[in-house]
All heavy atoms as TSV, in Angstrom:
chain	resi	resn	atom	element	x	y	z
A	1	MET	N	N	-65.196	-56.830	18.862
A	1	MET	CA	C	-64.013	-57.199	19.616
A	1	MET	C	C	-63.033	-58.003	18.760
A	1	MET	O	O	-61.857	-58.020	19.027
A	1	MET	CB	C	-64.445	-58.000	20.848
A	1	MET	CG	C	-63.312	-58.432	21.717
A	1	MET	SD	S	-62.712	-57.066	22.685
A	1	MET	CE	C	-61.412	-57.869	23.562
A	2	ALA	N	N	-63.535	-58.642	17.731
A	2	ALA	CA	C	-62.688	-59.500	16.905
A	2	ALA	C	C	-61.555	-58.710	16.237
A	2	ALA	O	O	-60.475	-59.237	16.052
A	2	ALA	CB	C	-63.529	-60.205	15.850
A	3	ARG	N	N	-61.797	-57.477	15.893
A	3	ARG	CA	C	-60.789	-56.682	15.209
A	3	ARG	C	C	-59.984	-55.802	16.167
A	3	ARG	O	O	-59.128	-55.047	15.739
A	3	ARG	CB	C	-61.460	-55.781	14.173
A	3	ARG	CG	C	-62.328	-56.495	13.193
A	3	ARG	CD	C	-61.716	-56.862	11.922
A	3	ARG	NE	N	-60.971	-55.811	11.303
A	3	ARG	CZ	C	-60.024	-56.032	10.425
A	3	ARG	NH1	N	-59.744	-57.250	10.065
A	3	ARG	NH2	N	-59.356	-55.053	9.885
A	4	ALA	N	N	-60.263	-55.909	17.439
A	4	ALA	CA	C	-59.647	-55.005	18.405
A	4	ALA	C	C	-58.122	-55.099	18.400
A	4	ALA	O	O	-57.433	-54.071	18.395
A	4	ALA	CB	C	-60.191	-55.268	19.798
A	5	MET	N	N	-57.574	-56.295	18.404
A	5	MET	CA	C	-56.118	-56.456	18.447
A	5	MET	C	C	-55.485	-55.960	17.146
A	5	MET	O	O	-54.426	-55.325	17.166
A	5	MET	CB	C	-55.744	-57.912	18.702
A	5	MET	CG	C	-54.270	-58.120	18.932
A	5	MET	SD	S	-53.538	-57.106	20.227
A	5	MET	CE	C	-54.207	-57.868	21.670
A	6	PHE	N	N	-56.133	-56.225	16.030
A	6	PHE	CA	C	-55.613	-55.765	14.746
A	6	PHE	C	C	-55.602	-54.233	14.697
A	6	PHE	O	O	-54.603	-53.626	14.309
A	6	PHE	CB	C	-56.448	-56.338	13.599
A	6	PHE	CG	C	-55.986	-55.899	12.246
A	6	PHE	CD1	C	-54.800	-56.374	11.719
A	6	PHE	CD2	C	-56.727	-55.010	11.492
A	6	PHE	CE1	C	-54.358	-55.973	10.463
A	6	PHE	CE2	C	-56.307	-54.605	10.247
A	6	PHE	CZ	C	-55.123	-55.084	9.726
A	7	ASP	N	N	-56.699	-53.621	15.110
A	7	ASP	CA	C	-56.780	-52.161	15.108
A	7	ASP	C	C	-55.774	-51.552	16.080
A	7	ASP	O	O	-55.136	-50.541	15.776
A	7	ASP	CB	C	-58.194	-51.704	15.452
A	7	ASP	CG	C	-59.185	-52.052	14.355
A	7	ASP	OD1	O	-58.755	-52.208	13.190
A	7	ASP	OD2	O	-60.378	-52.178	14.674
A	8	TYR	N	N	-55.617	-52.176	17.236
A	8	TYR	CA	C	-54.638	-51.708	18.218
A	8	TYR	C	C	-53.221	-51.792	17.644
A	8	TYR	O	O	-52.425	-50.862	17.796
A	8	TYR	CB	C	-54.744	-52.534	19.503
A	8	TYR	CG	C	-53.659	-52.235	20.499
A	8	TYR	CD1	C	-53.682	-51.072	21.252
A	8	TYR	CD2	C	-52.592	-53.115	20.676
A	8	TYR	CE1	C	-52.675	-50.780	22.159
A	8	TYR	CE2	C	-51.586	-52.837	21.590
A	8	TYR	CZ	C	-51.630	-51.671	22.326
A	8	TYR	OH	O	-50.634	-51.396	23.209
A	9	THR	N	N	-52.929	-52.878	16.982
A	9	THR	CA	C	-51.607	-53.063	16.377
A	9	THR	C	C	-51.322	-51.975	15.347
A	9	THR	O	O	-50.228	-51.403	15.329
A	9	THR	CB	C	-51.508	-54.456	15.728
A	9	THR	OG1	O	-51.694	-55.443	16.744
A	9	THR	CG2	C	-50.173	-54.664	15.047
A	10	LYS	N	N	-52.287	-51.684	14.508
A	10	LYS	CA	C	-52.109	-50.625	13.508
A	10	LYS	C	C	-51.878	-49.271	14.175
A	10	LYS	O	O	-51.024	-48.495	13.730
A	10	LYS	CB	C	-53.316	-50.559	12.578
A	10	LYS	CG	C	-53.317	-51.641	11.539
A	10	LYS	CD	C	-54.489	-51.635	10.600
A	10	LYS	CE	C	-55.122	-50.365	10.268
A	10	LYS	NZ	N	-56.239	-50.457	9.335
A	11	THR	N	N	-52.600	-49.001	15.247
A	11	THR	CA	C	-52.430	-47.739	15.969
A	11	THR	C	C	-51.019	-47.622	16.531
A	11	THR	O	O	-50.363	-46.582	16.395
A	11	THR	CB	C	-53.465	-47.631	17.111
A	11	THR	OG1	O	-54.776	-47.705	16.549
A	11	THR	CG2	C	-53.309	-46.345	17.878
A	12	VAL	N	N	-50.552	-48.689	17.148
A	12	VAL	CA	C	-49.200	-48.680	17.718
A	12	VAL	C	C	-48.166	-48.512	16.611
A	12	VAL	O	O	-47.222	-47.723	16.745
A	12	VAL	CB	C	-48.944	-49.972	18.526
A	12	VAL	CG1	C	-47.475	-50.092	18.906
A	12	VAL	CG2	C	-49.821	-50.011	19.765
A	13	LEU	N	N	-48.336	-49.227	15.515
A	13	LEU	CA	C	-47.368	-49.130	14.424
A	13	LEU	C	C	-47.329	-47.728	13.828
A	13	LEU	O	O	-46.258	-47.236	13.471
A	13	LEU	CB	C	-47.676	-50.174	13.350
A	13	LEU	CG	C	-47.367	-51.611	13.736
A	13	LEU	CD1	C	-47.871	-52.577	12.674
A	13	LEU	CD2	C	-45.875	-51.805	13.955
A	14	LYS	N	N	-48.478	-47.084	13.721
A	14	LYS	CA	C	-48.498	-45.703	13.226
A	14	LYS	C	C	-47.706	-44.790	14.155
A	14	LYS	O	O	-46.960	-43.927	13.705
A	14	LYS	CB	C	-49.934	-45.189	13.133
A	14	LYS	CG	C	-50.709	-45.720	11.968
A	14	LYS	CD	C	-52.131	-45.177	12.007
A	14	LYS	CE	C	-53.030	-45.923	11.057
A	14	LYS	NZ	N	-54.431	-45.505	11.173
A	15	LYS	N	N	-47.866	-45.001	15.471
A	15	LYS	CA	C	-47.207	-44.133	16.441
A	15	LYS	C	C	-45.701	-44.328	16.493
A	15	LYS	O	O	-44.973	-43.392	16.810
A	15	LYS	CB	C	-47.803	-44.355	17.831
A	15	LYS	CG	C	-49.199	-43.804	17.957
A	15	LYS	CD	C	-49.746	-43.978	19.351
A	15	LYS	CE	C	-51.145	-43.390	19.428
A	15	LYS	NZ	N	-51.692	-43.462	20.784
A	16	VAL	N	N	-45.218	-45.533	16.202
A	16	VAL	CA	C	-43.772	-45.784	16.268
A	16	VAL	C	C	-43.106	-45.784	14.897
A	16	VAL	O	O	-41.928	-46.105	14.782
A	16	VAL	CB	C	-43.452	-47.104	17.014
A	16	VAL	CG1	C	-43.968	-47.058	18.435
A	16	VAL	CG2	C	-43.985	-48.310	16.275
A	17	SER	N	N	-43.831	-45.396	13.879
A	17	SER	CA	C	-43.275	-45.453	12.520
A	17	SER	C	C	-42.140	-44.456	12.304
A	17	SER	O	O	-41.459	-44.518	11.286
A	17	SER	CB	C	-44.367	-45.237	11.483
A	17	SER	OG	O	-44.908	-43.941	11.591
A	18	PHE	N	N	-41.898	-43.576	13.253
A	18	PHE	CA	C	-40.785	-42.634	13.134
A	18	PHE	C	C	-39.440	-43.314	13.374
A	18	PHE	O	O	-38.398	-42.793	12.996
A	18	PHE	CB	C	-40.959	-41.474	14.124
A	18	PHE	CG	C	-40.825	-41.886	15.566
A	18	PHE	CD1	C	-39.605	-41.830	16.201
A	18	PHE	CD2	C	-41.928	-42.357	16.271
A	18	PHE	CE1	C	-39.471	-42.221	17.528
A	18	PHE	CE2	C	-41.814	-42.740	17.602
A	18	PHE	CZ	C	-40.585	-42.676	18.231
A	19	ASP	N	N	-39.457	-44.503	14.014
A	19	ASP	CA	C	-38.221	-45.210	14.365
A	19	ASP	C	C	-38.284	-46.632	13.800
A	19	ASP	O	O	-39.153	-47.416	14.171
A	19	ASP	CB	C	-38.085	-45.259	15.889
A	19	ASP	CG	C	-36.787	-45.908	16.351
A	19	ASP	OD1	O	-36.240	-46.763	15.622
A	19	ASP	OD2	O	-36.320	-45.557	17.445
A	20	VAL	N	N	-37.375	-46.952	12.909
A	20	VAL	CA	C	-37.375	-48.256	12.246
A	20	VAL	C	C	-37.216	-49.397	13.245
A	20	VAL	O	O	-37.886	-50.432	13.126
A	20	VAL	CB	C	-36.269	-48.317	11.161
A	20	VAL	CG1	C	-36.201	-49.686	10.542
A	20	VAL	CG2	C	-36.494	-47.260	10.110
A	21	ASN	N	N	-36.367	-49.227	14.236
A	21	ASN	CA	C	-36.147	-50.301	15.212
A	21	ASN	C	C	-37.390	-50.573	16.045
A	21	ASN	O	O	-37.759	-51.735	16.256
A	21	ASN	CB	C	-34.965	-49.965	16.129
A	21	ASN	CG	C	-33.652	-49.994	15.381
A	21	ASN	OD1	O	-33.471	-50.793	14.466
A	21	ASN	ND2	N	-32.747	-49.121	15.757
A	22	LEU	N	N	-38.038	-49.527	16.523
A	22	LEU	CA	C	-39.275	-49.704	17.284
A	22	LEU	C	C	-40.362	-50.326	16.416
A	22	LEU	O	O	-41.104	-51.211	16.856
A	22	LEU	CB	C	-39.774	-48.360	17.824
A	22	LEU	CG	C	-39.092	-47.808	19.058
A	22	LEU	CD1	C	-39.613	-46.417	19.371
A	22	LEU	CD2	C	-39.323	-48.725	20.236
A	23	PHE	N	N	-40.439	-49.858	15.195
A	23	PHE	CA	C	-41.441	-50.377	14.270
A	23	PHE	C	C	-41.244	-51.871	14.048
A	23	PHE	O	O	-42.188	-52.652	14.108
A	23	PHE	CB	C	-41.359	-49.618	12.945
A	23	PHE	CG	C	-42.481	-49.916	11.995
A	23	PHE	CD1	C	-43.690	-49.248	12.103
A	23	PHE	CD2	C	-42.334	-50.854	10.979
A	23	PHE	CE1	C	-44.729	-49.512	11.226
A	23	PHE	CE2	C	-43.365	-51.128	10.108
A	23	PHE	CZ	C	-44.565	-50.454	10.229
A	24	THR	N	N	-40.003	-52.276	13.848
A	24	THR	CA	C	-39.702	-53.685	13.625
A	24	THR	C	C	-40.051	-54.520	14.854
A	24	THR	O	O	-40.619	-55.606	14.729
A	24	THR	CB	C	-38.217	-53.861	13.266
A	24	THR	OG1	O	-37.938	-53.086	12.090
A	24	THR	CG2	C	-37.884	-55.307	12.992
A	25	LYS	N	N	-39.735	-54.017	16.041
A	25	LYS	CA	C	-40.076	-54.743	17.270
A	25	LYS	C	C	-41.580	-54.930	17.396
A	25	LYS	O	O	-42.056	-56.007	17.779
A	25	LYS	CB	C	-39.547	-53.998	18.496
A	25	LYS	CG	C	-38.063	-54.106	18.672
A	25	LYS	CD	C	-37.618	-53.342	19.904
A	25	LYS	CE	C	-36.110	-53.366	20.026
A	25	LYS	NZ	N	-35.634	-52.622	21.193
A	26	GLU	N	N	-42.333	-53.898	17.053
A	26	GLU	CA	C	-43.793	-54.000	17.150
A	26	GLU	C	C	-44.364	-54.936	16.079
A	26	GLU	O	O	-45.343	-55.625	16.323
A	26	GLU	CB	C	-44.432	-52.618	17.051
A	26	GLU	CG	C	-44.166	-51.749	18.255
A	26	GLU	CD	C	-44.706	-52.324	19.561
A	26	GLU	OE1	O	-45.744	-53.006	19.553
A	26	GLU	OE2	O	-44.067	-52.084	20.600
A	27	VAL	N	N	-43.738	-54.979	14.928
A	27	VAL	CA	C	-44.174	-55.926	13.895
A	27	VAL	C	C	-43.962	-57.352	14.390
A	27	VAL	O	O	-44.837	-58.214	14.239
A	27	VAL	CB	C	-43.423	-55.691	12.562
A	27	VAL	CG1	C	-43.627	-56.848	11.600
A	27	VAL	CG2	C	-43.874	-54.390	11.921
A	28	LEU	N	N	-42.829	-57.610	15.008
A	28	LEU	CA	C	-42.550	-58.947	15.533
A	28	LEU	C	C	-43.546	-59.329	16.629
A	28	LEU	O	O	-43.998	-60.476	16.699
A	28	LEU	CB	C	-41.117	-59.029	16.049
A	28	LEU	CG	C	-40.037	-58.944	14.962
A	28	LEU	CD1	C	-38.662	-58.854	15.590
A	28	LEU	CD2	C	-40.133	-60.115	14.018
A	29	LYS	N	N	-43.901	-58.385	17.481
A	29	LYS	CA	C	-44.925	-58.649	18.501
A	29	LYS	C	C	-46.258	-58.973	17.842
A	29	LYS	O	O	-46.979	-59.870	18.280
A	29	LYS	CB	C	-45.097	-57.435	19.415
A	29	LYS	CG	C	-43.986	-57.209	20.384
A	29	LYS	CD	C	-44.335	-56.001	21.240
A	29	LYS	CE	C	-43.191	-55.535	22.073
A	29	LYS	NZ	N	-43.533	-54.322	22.851
A	30	ALA	N	N	-46.589	-58.231	16.808
A	30	ALA	CA	C	-47.862	-58.436	16.123
A	30	ALA	C	C	-47.935	-59.828	15.502
A	30	ALA	O	O	-48.998	-60.452	15.495
A	30	ALA	CB	C	-48.047	-57.368	15.039
A	31	LEU	N	N	-46.819	-60.324	15.002
A	31	LEU	CA	C	-46.817	-61.655	14.396
A	31	LEU	C	C	-47.161	-62.734	15.415
A	31	LEU	O	O	-47.712	-63.780	15.059
A	31	LEU	CB	C	-45.454	-61.946	13.769
A	31	LEU	CG	C	-45.101	-61.094	12.552
A	31	LEU	CD1	C	-43.690	-61.406	12.082
A	31	LEU	CD2	C	-46.094	-61.298	11.437
A	32	ASN	N	N	-46.852	-62.487	16.680
A	32	ASN	CA	C	-47.180	-63.444	17.736
A	32	ASN	C	C	-48.620	-63.305	18.227
A	32	ASN	O	O	-49.172	-64.260	18.760
A	32	ASN	CB	C	-46.223	-63.284	18.918
A	32	ASN	CG	C	-44.826	-63.713	18.561
A	32	ASN	OD1	O	-44.634	-64.670	17.839
A	32	ASN	ND2	N	-43.846	-62.997	19.064
A	33	ARG	N	N	-49.200	-62.129	18.074
A	33	ARG	CA	C	-50.525	-61.849	18.617
A	33	ARG	C	C	-51.669	-62.072	17.645
A	33	ARG	O	O	-52.758	-62.457	18.055
A	33	ARG	CB	C	-50.605	-60.378	19.050
A	33	ARG	CG	C	-49.899	-60.063	20.293
A	33	ARG	CD	C	-50.290	-58.644	20.699
A	33	ARG	NE	N	-49.197	-58.061	21.447
A	33	ARG	CZ	C	-48.679	-56.871	21.216
A	33	ARG	NH1	N	-49.158	-56.113	20.266
A	33	ARG	NH2	N	-47.695	-56.436	21.949
A	34	LEU	N	N	-51.428	-61.773	16.395
A	34	LEU	CA	C	-52.524	-61.745	15.423
A	34	LEU	C	C	-52.827	-63.115	14.832
A	34	LEU	O	O	-51.968	-63.999	14.798
A	34	LEU	CB	C	-52.190	-60.762	14.295
A	34	LEU	CG	C	-52.009	-59.307	14.711
A	34	LEU	CD1	C	-51.614	-58.474	13.505
A	34	LEU	CD2	C	-53.269	-58.757	15.345
A	35	LEU	N	N	-54.025	-63.226	14.340
A	35	LEU	CA	C	-54.451	-64.437	13.641
A	35	LEU	C	C	-53.874	-64.433	12.228
A	35	LEU	O	O	-53.537	-63.368	11.688
A	35	LEU	CB	C	-55.979	-64.476	13.583
A	35	LEU	CG	C	-56.688	-64.529	14.935
A	35	LEU	CD1	C	-58.191	-64.361	14.741
A	35	LEU	CD2	C	-56.376	-65.819	15.659
A	36	PRO	N	N	-53.760	-65.603	11.599
A	36	PRO	CA	C	-53.156	-65.667	10.257
A	36	PRO	C	C	-53.793	-64.727	9.228
A	36	PRO	O	O	-53.073	-64.080	8.458
A	36	PRO	CB	C	-53.340	-67.129	9.858
A	36	PRO	CG	C	-53.361	-67.854	11.162
A	36	PRO	CD	C	-54.049	-66.928	12.127
A	37	HIS	N	N	-55.112	-64.627	9.207
A	37	HIS	CA	C	-55.735	-63.739	8.218
A	37	HIS	C	C	-55.477	-62.264	8.554
A	37	HIS	O	O	-55.396	-61.428	7.664
A	37	HIS	CB	C	-57.230	-64.010	8.081
A	37	HIS	CG	C	-58.048	-63.605	9.262
A	37	HIS	ND1	N	-58.180	-64.397	10.389
A	37	HIS	CD2	C	-58.770	-62.487	9.499
A	37	HIS	CE1	C	-58.949	-63.773	11.257
A	37	HIS	NE2	N	-59.325	-62.615	10.747
A	38	GLU	N	N	-55.293	-61.953	9.835
A	38	GLU	CA	C	-54.961	-60.581	10.223
A	38	GLU	C	C	-53.519	-60.242	9.839
A	38	GLU	O	O	-53.231	-59.104	9.461
A	38	GLU	CB	C	-55.165	-60.391	11.728
A	38	GLU	CG	C	-56.609	-60.457	12.148
A	38	GLU	CD	C	-56.803	-60.427	13.644
A	38	GLU	OE1	O	-55.938	-60.968	14.382
A	38	GLU	OE2	O	-57.817	-59.873	14.091
A	39	ILE	N	N	-52.645	-61.221	9.896
A	39	ILE	CA	C	-51.256	-61.005	9.474
A	39	ILE	C	C	-51.204	-60.681	7.988
A	39	ILE	O	O	-50.454	-59.802	7.558
A	39	ILE	CB	C	-50.382	-62.223	9.829
A	39	ILE	CG1	C	-50.238	-62.335	11.351
A	39	ILE	CG2	C	-49.003	-62.118	9.172
A	39	ILE	CD1	C	-49.547	-63.586	11.835
A	40	GLU	N	N	-52.026	-61.361	7.218
A	40	GLU	CA	C	-52.082	-61.065	5.776
A	40	GLU	C	C	-52.555	-59.629	5.541
A	40	GLU	O	O	-52.016	-58.921	4.689
A	40	GLU	CB	C	-53.000	-62.060	5.061
A	40	GLU	CG	C	-52.448	-63.457	4.995
A	40	GLU	CD	C	-51.116	-63.530	4.278
A	40	GLU	OE1	O	-50.964	-62.887	3.210
A	40	GLU	OE2	O	-50.205	-64.213	4.780
A	41	GLU	N	N	-53.557	-59.199	6.283
A	41	GLU	CA	C	-54.034	-57.819	6.175
A	41	GLU	C	C	-52.955	-56.836	6.614
A	41	GLU	O	O	-52.798	-55.771	6.016
A	41	GLU	CB	C	-55.280	-57.608	7.030
A	41	GLU	CG	C	-56.534	-58.217	6.459
A	41	GLU	CD	C	-57.746	-57.849	7.289
A	41	GLU	OE1	O	-58.014	-56.644	7.466
A	41	GLU	OE2	O	-58.421	-58.783	7.765
A	42	LEU	N	N	-52.229	-57.199	7.655
A	42	LEU	CA	C	-51.161	-56.339	8.147
A	42	LEU	C	C	-50.062	-56.181	7.100
A	42	LEU	O	O	-49.523	-55.089	6.920
A	42	LEU	CB	C	-50.581	-56.896	9.448
A	42	LEU	CG	C	-49.553	-56.027	10.143
A	42	LEU	CD1	C	-50.205	-54.741	10.657
A	42	LEU	CD2	C	-48.898	-56.772	11.286
A	43	LYS	N	N	-49.744	-57.250	6.399
A	43	LYS	CA	C	-48.740	-57.177	5.329
A	43	LYS	C	C	-49.148	-56.140	4.293
A	43	LYS	O	O	-48.343	-55.296	3.890
A	43	LYS	CB	C	-48.595	-58.532	4.630
A	43	LYS	CG	C	-47.863	-59.569	5.408
A	43	LYS	CD	C	-47.805	-60.849	4.591
A	43	LYS	CE	C	-47.281	-62.015	5.385
A	43	LYS	NZ	N	-47.219	-63.249	4.612
A	44	ILE	N	N	-50.399	-56.199	3.877
A	44	ILE	CA	C	-50.902	-55.261	2.872
A	44	ILE	C	C	-50.840	-53.834	3.401
A	44	ILE	O	O	-50.414	-52.907	2.705
A	44	ILE	CB	C	-52.335	-55.645	2.454
A	44	ILE	CG1	C	-52.314	-56.991	1.748
A	44	ILE	CG2	C	-52.967	-54.569	1.585
A	44	ILE	CD1	C	-53.672	-57.636	1.573
A	45	TRP	N	N	-51.237	-53.667	4.663
A	45	TRP	CA	C	-51.242	-52.334	5.265
A	45	TRP	C	C	-49.817	-51.778	5.365
A	45	TRP	O	O	-49.576	-50.608	5.053
A	45	TRP	CB	C	-51.904	-52.395	6.637
A	45	TRP	CG	C	-51.986	-51.064	7.296
A	45	TRP	CD1	C	-52.901	-50.081	7.067
A	45	TRP	CD2	C	-51.081	-50.548	8.279
A	45	TRP	NE1	N	-52.629	-48.999	7.859
A	45	TRP	CE2	C	-51.513	-49.263	8.618
A	45	TRP	CE3	C	-49.957	-51.067	8.912
A	45	TRP	CZ2	C	-50.861	-48.469	9.545
A	45	TRP	CZ3	C	-49.305	-50.283	9.845
A	45	TRP	CH2	C	-49.757	-48.998	10.151
A	46	ILE	N	N	-48.876	-52.610	5.778
A	46	ILE	CA	C	-47.485	-52.148	5.908
A	46	ILE	C	C	-46.889	-51.844	4.538
A	46	ILE	O	O	-46.136	-50.879	4.383
A	46	ILE	CB	C	-46.640	-53.173	6.694
A	46	ILE	CG1	C	-47.078	-53.178	8.161
A	46	ILE	CG2	C	-45.153	-52.851	6.582
A	46	ILE	CD1	C	-46.390	-54.213	9.020
A	47	GLN	N	N	-47.214	-52.636	3.536
A	47	GLN	CA	C	-46.714	-52.354	2.192
A	47	GLN	C	C	-47.201	-50.994	1.703
A	47	GLN	O	O	-46.448	-50.248	1.074
A	47	GLN	CB	C	-47.121	-53.460	1.222
A	47	GLN	CG	C	-46.342	-54.730	1.432
A	47	GLN	CD	C	-46.865	-55.897	0.623
A	47	GLN	OE1	O	-48.006	-55.891	0.154
A	47	GLN	NE2	N	-46.049	-56.920	0.477
A	48	SER	N	N	-48.444	-50.654	1.996
A	48	SER	CA	C	-48.941	-49.333	1.596
A	48	SER	C	C	-48.283	-48.225	2.418
A	48	SER	O	O	-48.048	-47.131	1.913
A	48	SER	CB	C	-50.459	-49.264	1.716
A	48	SER	OG	O	-50.866	-49.326	3.062
A	49	LEU	N	N	-47.966	-48.511	3.666
A	49	LEU	CA	C	-47.287	-47.528	4.509
A	49	LEU	C	C	-45.858	-47.286	4.028
A	49	LEU	O	O	-45.370	-46.154	4.081
A	49	LEU	CB	C	-47.275	-48.007	5.967
A	49	LEU	CG	C	-46.653	-47.081	6.999
A	49	LEU	CD1	C	-47.468	-45.790	7.115
A	49	LEU	CD2	C	-46.572	-47.771	8.344
A	50	THR	N	N	-45.197	-48.318	3.541
A	50	THR	CA	C	-43.809	-48.153	3.094
A	50	THR	C	C	-43.701	-47.337	1.809
A	50	THR	O	O	-42.604	-46.893	1.474
A	50	THR	CB	C	-43.107	-49.512	2.904
A	50	THR	OG1	O	-43.822	-50.282	1.948
A	50	THR	CG2	C	-42.993	-50.254	4.217
A	51	VAL	N	N	-44.794	-47.146	1.124
A	51	VAL	CA	C	-44.763	-46.251	-0.039
A	51	VAL	C	C	-44.478	-44.829	0.430
A	51	VAL	O	O	-43.694	-44.108	-0.185
A	51	VAL	CB	C	-46.102	-46.320	-0.813
A	51	VAL	CG1	C	-46.182	-45.242	-1.876
A	51	VAL	CG2	C	-46.287	-47.699	-1.412
A	52	LYS	N	N	-45.097	-44.450	1.564
A	52	LYS	CA	C	-44.899	-43.111	2.116
A	52	LYS	C	C	-43.626	-43.024	2.949
A	52	LYS	O	O	-43.025	-41.967	3.048
A	52	LYS	CB	C	-46.094	-42.725	2.988
A	52	LYS	CG	C	-47.383	-42.617	2.233
A	52	LYS	CD	C	-48.534	-42.350	3.162
A	52	LYS	CE	C	-49.847	-42.459	2.399
A	52	LYS	NZ	N	-50.994	-42.518	3.289
A	53	GLN	N	N	-43.248	-44.143	3.575
A	53	GLN	CA	C	-42.070	-44.169	4.437
A	53	GLN	C	C	-41.180	-45.350	4.036
A	53	GLN	O	O	-41.183	-46.392	4.689
A	53	GLN	CB	C	-42.483	-44.300	5.898
A	53	GLN	CG	C	-43.237	-43.094	6.409
A	53	GLN	CD	C	-43.676	-43.288	7.834
A	53	GLN	OE1	O	-44.692	-43.908	8.086
A	53	GLN	NE2	N	-42.893	-42.754	8.752
A	54	PRO	N	N	-40.411	-45.197	2.972
A	54	PRO	CA	C	-39.602	-46.312	2.460
A	54	PRO	C	C	-38.562	-46.854	3.438
A	54	PRO	O	O	-38.126	-47.989	3.307
A	54	PRO	CB	C	-38.934	-45.743	1.209
A	54	PRO	CG	C	-39.168	-44.292	1.233
A	54	PRO	CD	C	-40.269	-43.996	2.186
A	55	GLU	N	N	-38.191	-46.086	4.433
A	55	GLU	CA	C	-37.221	-46.569	5.408
A	55	GLU	C	C	-37.741	-47.745	6.228
A	55	GLU	O	O	-36.981	-48.483	6.840
A	55	GLU	CB	C	-36.771	-45.439	6.345
A	55	GLU	CG	C	-37.845	-44.895	7.261
A	55	GLU	CD	C	-38.711	-43.800	6.641
A	55	GLU	OE1	O	-38.609	-43.532	5.436
A	55	GLU	OE2	O	-39.505	-43.210	7.391
A	56	LEU	N	N	-39.050	-47.966	6.222
A	56	LEU	CA	C	-39.659	-49.065	6.967
A	56	LEU	C	C	-39.672	-50.388	6.193
A	56	LEU	O	O	-40.105	-51.404	6.712
A	56	LEU	CB	C	-41.089	-48.700	7.376
A	56	LEU	CG	C	-41.241	-47.466	8.255
A	56	LEU	CD1	C	-42.708	-47.158	8.487
A	56	LEU	CD2	C	-40.510	-47.652	9.572
A	57	GLN	N	N	-39.191	-50.376	4.985
A	57	GLN	CA	C	-39.229	-51.578	4.151
A	57	GLN	C	C	-38.423	-52.730	4.730
A	57	GLN	O	O	-38.701	-53.883	4.440
A	57	GLN	CB	C	-38.739	-51.270	2.738
A	57	GLN	CG	C	-39.748	-50.511	1.932
A	57	GLN	CD	C	-39.285	-50.282	0.520
A	57	GLN	OE1	O	-38.098	-50.364	0.221
A	57	GLN	NE2	N	-40.215	-49.991	-0.359
A	58	SER	N	N	-37.456	-52.440	5.563
A	58	SER	CA	C	-36.628	-53.509	6.118
A	58	SER	C	C	-37.433	-54.485	6.967
A	58	SER	O	O	-37.057	-55.649	7.103
A	58	SER	CB	C	-35.477	-52.925	6.935
A	58	SER	OG	O	-35.992	-52.198	8.039
A	59	CYS	N	N	-38.542	-54.056	7.517
A	59	CYS	CA	C	-39.361	-54.957	8.363
A	59	CYS	C	C	-40.168	-55.936	7.512
A	59	CYS	O	O	-40.684	-56.934	8.039
A	59	CYS	CB	C	-40.273	-54.177	9.279
A	59	CYS	SG	S	-41.692	-53.488	8.444
A	60	LEU	N	N	-40.282	-55.706	6.230
A	60	LEU	CA	C	-41.066	-56.588	5.366
A	60	LEU	C	C	-40.470	-58.004	5.306
A	60	LEU	O	O	-41.190	-58.958	5.055
A	60	LEU	CB	C	-41.190	-56.014	3.957
A	60	LEU	CG	C	-42.064	-54.763	3.842
A	60	LEU	CD1	C	-41.983	-54.203	2.425
A	60	LEU	CD2	C	-43.497	-55.068	4.220
A	61	ILE	N	N	-39.193	-58.120	5.560
A	61	ILE	CA	C	-38.559	-59.451	5.538
A	61	ILE	C	C	-39.180	-60.364	6.588
A	61	ILE	O	O	-39.333	-61.556	6.368
A	61	ILE	CB	C	-37.030	-59.334	5.711
A	61	ILE	CG1	C	-36.391	-60.661	5.395
A	61	ILE	CG2	C	-36.666	-58.876	7.101
A	61	ILE	CD1	C	-34.918	-60.591	5.165
A	62	TYR	N	N	-39.587	-59.828	7.721
A	62	TYR	CA	C	-40.213	-60.635	8.766
A	62	TYR	C	C	-41.613	-61.082	8.360
A	62	TYR	O	O	-42.068	-62.133	8.773
A	62	TYR	CB	C	-40.279	-59.863	10.070
A	62	TYR	CG	C	-38.924	-59.469	10.586
A	62	TYR	CD1	C	-38.476	-58.165	10.539
A	62	TYR	CD2	C	-38.055	-60.437	11.099
A	62	TYR	CE1	C	-37.223	-57.822	10.994
A	62	TYR	CE2	C	-36.794	-60.098	11.554
A	62	TYR	CZ	C	-36.390	-58.789	11.494
A	62	TYR	OH	O	-35.126	-58.457	11.944
A	63	LEU	N	N	-42.265	-60.298	7.557
A	63	LEU	CA	C	-43.614	-60.633	7.116
A	63	LEU	C	C	-43.607	-61.675	5.994
A	63	LEU	O	O	-44.576	-62.387	5.826
A	63	LEU	CB	C	-44.352	-59.365	6.669
A	63	LEU	CG	C	-44.610	-58.365	7.779
A	63	LEU	CD1	C	-45.088	-57.060	7.193
A	63	LEU	CD2	C	-45.601	-58.913	8.767
A	64	LYS	N	N	-42.546	-61.755	5.253
A	64	LYS	CA	C	-42.477	-62.712	4.147
A	64	LYS	C	C	-42.191	-64.136	4.644
A	64	LYS	O	O	-42.470	-65.082	3.964
A	64	LYS	CB	C	-41.417	-62.286	3.144
A	64	LYS	CG	C	-41.791	-61.031	2.420
A	64	LYS	CD	C	-40.752	-60.656	1.396
A	64	LYS	CE	C	-40.930	-59.265	0.890
A	64	LYS	NZ	N	-41.862	-58.997	-0.090
A	65	THR	N	N	-41.652	-64.248	5.850
A	65	THR	CA	C	-41.316	-65.569	6.373
A	65	THR	C	C	-42.490	-66.266	7.056
A	65	THR	O	O	-42.381	-67.391	7.460
A	65	THR	CB	C	-40.152	-65.478	7.384
A	65	THR	OG1	O	-40.552	-64.643	8.466
A	65	THR	CG2	C	-38.899	-64.937	6.731
A	66	THR	N	N	-43.616	-65.555	7.191
A	66	THR	CA	C	-44.767	-66.168	7.868
A	66	THR	C	C	-45.691	-66.809	6.862
A	66	THR	O	O	-45.696	-66.530	5.725
A	66	THR	CB	C	-45.547	-65.117	8.688
A	66	THR	OG1	O	-46.009	-64.091	7.814
A	66	THR	CG2	C	-44.688	-64.576	9.802
C-alpha cells in the first residue's frame, strides 16, 4: 500500500501525457499528495519521460522548486 499513491500518480500521468496542460495539473496535484522521497522518484521518472515527449519539459520547473 505504501507505493499505491506513487503508482497511481504515474498511471494518471501516462494517461494525460498527450496534453501538456493536463499533465502539468496532475504534476501539481502529485506534489501535494506524495511523500518527499516519492517526489524525487517522480522527478527522475518525468525526466526520462520527457526524452520521449520533449513537449512535457515545461512541467519540470515545478519539480525543481520542491
